[in-house]
N, C-alpha and C positions, 0 to 999 in steps of 0.2 A: 555489859558485853555478852553476846550470845556465844556459847561454846558449842561447836557442831562437830561431833566425832564422825570419822569417815570410814566407810567400807568400800574398798575398791574390788570389783568383781572381775574375774577372768576365768572362763570355763567353769563357772559355778563355785569358784573358790575365792576366799579372802586373801588378797595379795597386796604387796607393796612393790614399788619400783624406785630406783634411784634416778633422780632428774628426769623421770618419764621414760627411761630407756627400757624397752620391752625385753632386752637381753638380760636385764637384772631382776626379772620377776622372781618373787619369793613368796611362798605361802606363809602367812603370819597368824592365821587362826583356823581352827578346825571347822567351825560351823558359823555361817553368817548370822543366822537367827539368834543363836546363843550370844553372839558378840553384841548384837543390837540390844538384847535384853540386859546385858551387863552395862551398857551405856545408860539405859533407862534407870537401872538400879543405882547408878552413881549420881543421878540427878539430871542427866541430859534429857532434853525434850525435843531435840532436833537431830536429824541424821542426814548426812551427805553421802550419796551413793554415786560412784563412778562406774559405769559399764565400760570397762576397758575394751571389750570386744567390739562394742558399738563405736567407741572413740576411734579405734584404729581402722576398722573395716566398714563402718557405717551400717552394720547389721547388729541389732541388739539380740543377744542370745540368752539373756538371764531374766526374762520376763516373769516367769513363775516365781523365781527366787525374790525378785524385787517386790512382788505382791505379798509374799510371805513376810518380808521385812517391814512393809507398810503396816501390816497387821499387828506388829509389836506395839504400835501406838505412838511412835515418834512422828513429829512433823518432818516429812521426808522430801528432800530435794534430790533430783536425779539428773545426771549429765552423761553424755556419751552417745553419739550417733543420732542426735535429734536434729533433723535437717529439713523437716517439712511440717505443715499443719497436720497431715495425717499421722506423723510420728507423735506430735503433741497430743492428738486425740487419743492415741493408744496409751501414751504415758499417763495422762490424767485419768483414764478409765481404770487404772490400777490403784487409784487413790493417792497419787503423788500430790504433794502440796505445792511444790515449785519445780519447774523444769529449767535446766541450765543449758543454754544454747552456746556452743563453742565455735567450732570451725565454720558453721553455717552463718554465723554473725558476720564473719569476714567476707565470705563469698556471696552472701545473699542478704544484705541489710533489709531489703523489703520484707523478707520473711520475719525478721525480728519485729518490724513495725506491725505486720499483720498479726503476729502472735500476741503482742501487747494489746492490740485493739480487740482481739477475740477473748483473751483470758484475763486481761487486766495486768498492770505492771507489778502487782504484788506477787503474782504467780509465775513470773518470768525473770530469770537472771541471765546475765551474759558473762561468760568466762573470758577474762583477760589473761591469757597465758603468754608469758614473755621470757625470753632468754637474752641476756645482754641488752635488755630494754626493748627488744623487738618481738612483735607478736608471732607466735607459732600456732600452727593448726595441724589437723590430721594426726592426732595422738602425739602432738608436739614434735613431729619430725619434719614439718615443712615450715621454713622461714618465710614470712610474708613481706618483710621489709617495711613494716609499719611500726612506728613508735607506739609504745603501749599507752602513753597518755593521750596522744592524738586519737588513737582508736577509742579509748574510753570516752573522749569528748564527742566523737561521732555517735557512739551509742546513746549517750545522754541526750543528744539532739534529737534522736529518734523517739525519745520518751522512756528509755530504760531507767529504772529507779534502783536496780540492784546489780552490782558488779562483784564478781569473785575474781580477785587478783592472785595469780600464782606466779611467783618468780621461780622459774624452772631450775635455776642454778642452786636453789636452796631445797628443793623438794626431796624429801626423804633423806636429807643429809644430816639433820639434827644439828645444824650449825647456827640456828637462830633465824628468825624471819628477816626479810630484806627491809629493815626499818626505813632506810633512806628513800628507796623507791616507793615504798608504801606511803610515806609522808608526802612525797612529791605528788603522788596520785591524789591523795586526800585534799591537798591544797588546790588541785587543779579542777576538781569536779565537785558537784553537790550530791551525787548519788550515794546511797548506802554502799559501803565497801566491806566485803568479807575478805580476809586475807587467808591464804593457804600456802603451806610449804615452809619447812625449816624449824617449826616449833620443836624445841629440844627438851624443855623442862618447864616447871611451874613459874620460874623467874621470867621466862619469855612471855607467858600469859599475863603476868603482872605488869610487864612493860607495855604490852598492847592495851591493857586496861587504862594505863596512865596516858597513852596516846589518844584515847577516845575512839579506838577502832570499833566499828559496829558489831563485827562478829569474826570469829576465827575458826578455821577448820583444823582439827588435830587428827593425826593418824599414827605415823610410825612411833612417835615418842610414847604413846600409850601402849602400843603393841610390844615394845621392848621393855616396858616397865619404868621408863624414865619420867613419865608424867603421871601425877596423881589426879585423875579426872575429877573425883569428888571434891578435892580441895580447889582445883581450878574453877569449878563451877561455883563453889561457895564464894570465892574471891571475885569472880566476874559479876556476880549479882543475879537478880531474878531472871529466870529463863522463860 
C-alpha cells in the first residue's frame, strides 16, 4: 500500500481543517518545503498537495510554492481549483505527476473524459468527497445530492482509473477511516482507490493494509505526532 503524506496550502501556509470547515483552519507547520523533505527522509516517495485557495475560490494562488515542493523529488499529485484543460496544462508544467479533479468532475464530466484522453488515466485522479454518503463540491460546502458510489461508477465509466475517496465526516478528526464506506466503494468498482481522512495512528494504517487498500493519504495524525510515518511506510511495503 502506498502512503501519501499531505500538505494542505492556504495563503502559502501548511494548514489543516476539521471536516473541511474553513472556519477551523489551523497552521500546522512552519515551512512547506521542509515538511516535504521530512516526508522524504521518512521514506515517502509520494506527496499529496491540496491548494485550498483554489478549492474554495477556483483560483490557485500557491503556484510558486507548488513548484518548489515538486523539486523536493516526491511524485506529487495536486488538487484544488482544477477546472479546465488550461488549468491542467498549467499544473503539469510545474512538474506535477498527477492532477486531482474534484468539483469539476461533478459539473463537467466531459472535462474529465477530455483530461484522460489528453494526459492518460495514470496522470488523472478524481476526488470523491462525501458527507453522509453524498458528494460535496466547492471546497466541500455544496451538497450535490449524488450518492458517492453512484458517482464513482459514473467516473469509472468515463475511463477514470484512480479515485481518491474522502469521507468528510472523518477528515481531520483522528477517529479512524470510514472503513465500512470504503469497503462498500471497493466492492462496487474496479478503480484504484486512495482513501483520505480519519487516519489516527499506525494501527489504522495496518488495518488498511489488511483491507488491501491501494493507497492512503495521511495528514493531521503526522502533524500532531500520533503517526510514525517511517514505521507506517515500512509496514505498508515498497513505495
